[in-house]
Backbone as a chain_set.jsonl record, in Angstrom:
{"seq": "MTSMEAQCAPHMAKLKAEAFATVVPDRKPPVKCHAGIGLAKLAVGYEQYGGARGGEIYERTADGWSLLYRVEAGTPTSQLPWKESK", "coords": {"N": [[11.615, -17.662, -2.18], [9.184, -14.961, -2.122], [7.013, -13.399, -4.878], [6.373, -10.637, -4.246], [8.49, -9.929, -2.067], [10.76, -10.454, -3.732], [10.42, -8.077, -5.459], [10.676, -5.976, -3.098], [12.546, -6.035, -1.677], [15.397, -4.978, -2.668], [14.845, -2.701, -1.122], [14.537, -3.337, 1.549], [16.985, -2.794, 3.75], [16.211, 0.017, 4.277], [13.845, 0.073, 5.53], [11.834, 0.179, 8.498], [10.634, -2.939, 10.934], [8.445, -2.712, 10.605], [7.183, -3.066, 7.716], [5.703, -2.124, 4.839], [4.063, -2.326, 1.933], [2.903, -1.07, -1.153], [0.487, -1.628, -3.9], [0.099, -0.194, -6.714], [-1.412, 0.177, -9.665], [-1.751, 2.384, -11.602], [0.751, 3.327, -10.85], [4.372, 3.982, -11.453], [7.613, 2.862, -10.389], [5.194, -0.07, -9.832], [4.572, -0.947, -7.663], [5.57, -0.322, -4.474], [8.015, 0.07, -1.352], [6.719, 0.929, 2.494], [8.081, 2.653, 4.892], [6.122, 2.888, 7.253], [2.468, 2.88, 7.904], [1.296, 4.938, 7.334], [2.055, 6.148, 5.574], [1.934, 4.293, 3.491], [-0.978, 4.176, 3.196], [-1.522, 7.22, 2.354], [-0.228, 6.277, -0.309], [-2.078, 5.031, -2.076], [-4.456, 6.196, -1.162], [-4.533, 8.798, -1.998], [-6.09, 11.393, -3.559], [-7.229, 11.851, -6.519], [-8.59, 13.408, -9.674], [-10.959, 13.573, -8.406], [-11.317, 11.044, -6.931], [-10.121, 8.621, -4.952], [-6.621, 7.497, -5.49], [-6.392, 4.402, -5.583], [-5.609, 0.781, -5.378], [-3.585, -1.647, -3.913], [-2.634, -2.654, -0.439], [-0.346, -4.11, 1.78], [0.744, -5.704, 4.748], [3.921, -7.045, 5.847], [4.668, -9.692, 7.459], [5.071, -12.52, 9.637], [5.104, -14.641, 7.805], [5.137, -13.91, 5.397], [3.745, -11.821, 2.596], [0.59, -10.039, 4.135], [-2.016, -9.138, 2.33], [-4.031, -5.962, 3.461], [-5.803, -3.501, 2.999], [-7.698, -3.209, 0.114], [-8.57, -1.172, -2.211], [-10.65, 0.495, -4.773], [-10.025, 2.7, -7.377], [-11.41, 6.005, -7.413], [-12.762, 5.36, -5.7], [-14.454, 7.555, -3.504], [-12.568, 9.851, -0.541], [-13.598, 9.396, 1.741], [-14.697, 7.194, 2.251], [-12.903, 5.76, 2.248], [-11.518, 2.238, 3.821], [-9.982, 2.526, 5.673], [-10.938, 4.897, 6.959], [-13.634, 4.433, 7.379], [-13.734, 1.985, 9.698], [-13.931, 3.437, 11.67]], "CA": [[11.529, -15.561, -2.125], [7.723, -14.819, -3.045], [6.859, -12.192, -5.999], [6.381, -9.167, -3.502], [9.518, -10.227, -1.589], [11.626, -9.806, -4.618], [10.069, -6.319, -5.607], [10.898, -5.208, -2.044], [14.244, -6.665, -1.22], [16.153, -3.237, -2.413], [14.498, -1.459, 0.067], [14.417, -3.55, 2.785], [17.938, -2.073, 4.47], [16.057, 1.078, 4.937], [12.89, 0.087, 6.318], [11.553, -0.521, 9.981], [10.256, -4.03, 11.169], [6.764, -2.765, 10.253], [7.262, -2.913, 6.737], [4.217, -2.13, 4.223], [3.781, -2.219, 0.637], [1.446, -0.804, -1.606], [0.455, -1.888, -5.237], [-0.516, 1.102, -7.275], [-1.005, -0.389, -11.461], [-1.237, 3.129, -12.635], [2.167, 4.292, -10.628], [5.684, 3.373, -12.04], [7.062, 1.029, -10.624], [3.711, -0.488, -9.304], [4.978, -1.585, -6.35], [7.016, 0.531, -3.585], [7.448, -0.236, -0.122], [6.843, 2.07, 3.065], [8.006, 2.35, 6.563], [4.781, 2.937, 8.182], [1.154, 2.663, 7.373], [0.649, 6.162, 7.305], [2.765, 6.893, 4.133], [1.049, 3.395, 2.192], [-2.274, 4.978, 3.137], [-1.619, 8.507, 1.66], [0.22, 6.487, -1.425], [-3.273, 4.537, -2.253], [-5.606, 7.238, -0.674], [-4.145, 10.183, -2.819], [-6.945, 11.387, -4.149], [-6.828, 12.653, -8.091], [-9.628, 13.267, -10.533], [-12.658, 13.208, -7.879], [-11.49, 9.863, -5.753], [-8.667, 7.845, -4.657], [-6.027, 6.994, -6.409], [-6.787, 2.911, -5.727], [-4.627, -0.107, -5.401], [-3.942, -2.428, -2.72], [-1.546, -2.055, 0.749], [0.23, -5.038, 2.213], [1.722, -6.037, 5.362], [4.891, -7.835, 5.959], [4.297, -10.796, 8.689], [6.334, -13.453, 9.648], [4.666, -15.708, 7.086], [5.18, -13.012, 3.728], [2.706, -10.604, 3.61], [-0.887, -10.128, 3.763], [-3.303, -7.83, 2.232], [-4.485, -5.258, 4.605], [-6.613, -2.767, 2.332], [-8.138, -3.083, -1.234], [-9.193, 0.131, -2.609], [-10.758, 0.744, -5.51], [-9.543, 3.64, -8.164], [-12.089, 6.964, -7.706], [-13.119, 5.857, -3.914], [-14.581, 8.65, -2.476], [-11.858, 9.497, 0.174], [-14.984, 9.759, 3.121], [-15.208, 6.303, 2.262], [-11.524, 4.51, 2.077], [-11.586, 1.448, 4.51], [-9.535, 2.438, 7.294], [-11.905, 5.963, 7.188], [-15.105, 3.367, 7.586], [-13.236, 1.223, 10.743], [-13.626, 4.743, 13.013]], "C": [[9.795, -15.555, -2.949], [8.454, -13.408, -3.807], [7.278, -10.415, -5.196], [7.488, -9.131, -3.014], [10.648, -9.502, -1.906], [11.585, -8.573, -5.118], [11.098, -5.458, -4.493], [12.097, -4.998, -1.666], [15.067, -5.303, -1.264], [16.16, -2.53, -1.295], [14.495, -1.625, 1.703], [15.268, -3.158, 4.035], [16.887, -0.592, 5.222], [14.692, 1.166, 5.71], [12.71, -0.423, 7.643], [10.996, -2.114, 9.969], [8.867, -4.108, 10.852], [6.8, -2.662, 8.811], [5.711, -3.142, 5.823], [4.644, -2.081, 2.759], [2.764, -1.95, -0.257], [1.791, -1.209, -2.822], [-0.527, -1.11, -6.535], [-0.493, 1.052, -9.105], [-0.716, 1.035, -12.095], [0.3, 3.696, -12.024], [3.102, 3.36, -11.304], [6.238, 4.454, -11.153], [5.685, 0.799, -9.824], [3.698, -1.024, -8.11], [6.012, -0.944, -5.385], [6.69, -0.112, -1.736], [7.756, 1.026, 0.869], [7.423, 1.675, 4.535], [6.886, 2.318, 7.391], [3.846, 3.057, 7.353], [0.743, 3.872, 6.983], [1.198, 6.332, 5.439], [1.855, 5.703, 2.999], [-0.207, 3.91, 2.031], [-2.348, 6.214, 1.832], [-0.836, 7.245, -0.35], [-1.551, 5.531, -2.559], [-4.445, 5.09, -2.029], [-5.888, 8.508, -1.467], [-5.281, 10.202, -3.516], [-6.6, 12.407, -5.774], [-8.69, 12.156, -8.555], [-11.173, 12.558, -9.536], [-12.812, 12.027, -7.028], [-10.169, 9.756, -5.76], [-8.323, 6.951, -5.798], [-6.459, 5.119, -6.587], [-5.476, 2.305, -5.407], [-4.604, -0.971, -3.989], [-2.813, -2.006, -1.309], [-1.477, -3.465, 1.864], [1.147, -4.932, 3.361], [2.679, -6.868, 5.863], [4.658, -8.514, 7.348], [5.268, -11.993, 8.442], [6.212, -14.408, 8.615], [4.802, -15.102, 5.78], [5.01, -11.825, 4.0], [1.03, -10.767, 3.096], [-1.463, -8.712, 3.511], [-3.741, -7.392, 3.161], [-5.597, -4.629, 3.726], [-6.629, -3.172, 0.821], [-8.733, -2.135, -1.694], [-9.267, 0.471, -4.216], [-10.408, 1.973, -6.459], [-11.168, 4.359, -7.862], [-13.034, 6.271, -6.5], [-13.332, 6.997, -3.826], [-13.495, 8.294, -1.308], [-12.48, 9.613, 1.638], [-14.908, 8.109, 3.23], [-13.716, 5.194, 1.868], [-11.695, 3.943, 3.487], [-11.374, 1.719, 6.243], [-10.439, 4.065, 7.863], [-13.012, 5.094, 8.198], [-14.861, 3.024, 9.006], [-13.706, 2.203, 12.227], [-14.691, 4.706, 13.678]], "O": [[9.442, -16.034, -4.026], [9.482, -12.747, -3.658], [8.056, -9.504, -5.479], [8.005, -8.087, -3.411], [11.306, -8.64, -1.322], [12.629, -7.934, -5.246], [11.962, -4.628, -4.777], [12.616, -3.922, -1.369], [15.369, -4.643, -0.27], [17.047, -1.947, -0.671], [14.472, -0.83, 2.643], [14.753, -3.11, 5.151], [16.881, -0.296, 6.417], [14.415, 2.136, 6.415], [13.361, -1.409, 7.989], [10.923, -2.57, 8.828], [8.186, -5.132, 10.802], [6.087, -1.678, 8.612], [4.86, -4.007, 6.033], [5.801, -1.708, 2.563], [1.717, -2.59, -0.16], [2.976, -1.277, -3.147], [-1.575, -1.49, -7.057], [0.283, 1.746, -9.762], [0.204, 1.172, -12.901], [0.955, 4.46, -12.733], [2.801, 2.224, -11.671], [6.021, 5.649, -10.955], [5.239, 1.751, -9.183], [2.7, -1.557, -7.626], [7.22, -1.087, -5.575], [5.68, -0.517, -1.162], [8.557, 1.919, 0.591], [7.232, 0.619, 5.138], [6.898, 1.521, 8.329], [4.076, 3.303, 6.169], [-0.237, 3.913, 6.238], [0.552, 6.606, 4.428], [1.27, 6.065, 1.977], [-0.636, 4.128, 0.898], [-2.968, 6.168, 0.769], [-1.138, 7.718, -1.445], [-1.719, 5.73, -3.763], [-5.462, 4.645, -2.562], [-6.953, 9.108, -1.613], [-5.619, 9.183, -4.118], [-5.88, 13.396, -5.921], [-9.515, 11.32, -8.186], [-11.979, 11.654, -9.754], [-13.866, 11.759, -6.452], [-9.3, 10.439, -6.302], [-8.924, 6.205, -6.57], [-6.792, 4.674, -7.685], [-4.448, 2.95, -5.2], [-5.5, -0.924, -3.147], [-2.237, -0.92, -1.376], [-2.406, -3.768, 2.612], [2.182, -4.275, 3.255], [2.11, -7.712, 6.556], [4.463, -7.791, 8.325], [5.958, -12.311, 7.474], [7.213, -15.1, 8.43], [4.544, -15.894, 4.874], [5.465, -11.024, 4.817], [0.492, -11.335, 2.145], [-1.428, -7.65, 4.132], [-4.011, -8.218, 4.033], [-6.56, -5.395, 3.696], [-5.549, -3.463, 0.309], [-9.932, -2.341, -1.508], [-8.253, 0.683, -4.882], [-10.879, 2.774, -5.652], [-12.139, 3.614, -7.989], [-14.161, 6.759, -6.418], [-12.372, 7.729, -4.069], [-13.291, 7.133, -0.953], [-11.77, 9.923, 2.595], [-15.069, 7.677, 4.371], [-13.716, 4.097, 1.309], [-11.965, 4.731, 4.394], [-11.946, 1.454, 7.3], [-10.535, 4.299, 9.068], [-13.125, 5.146, 9.423], [-15.618, 3.605, 9.783], [-13.788, 1.83, 13.398], [-14.838, 5.446, 14.651]]}, "num_chains": 1, "name": "protein.A"}
């Protein structure tokens, strides 16, 4: 079991098959699991102090966890990676 899996294990029963996790260093706890991508994007992209909170979004895959997005703290919300790809 990887570190990410160990941290998310207590929450897995509540999650759908398409589970996501976020790592936000200035949040307590820094790692949280989410049932959908929208909640994960909100956790990382939450605007505070003139920019996004920042962090990483991971998707659970058959091989474990895969990094989807990495956002630097302070990134303008209009420049979030999921908004740029539209």
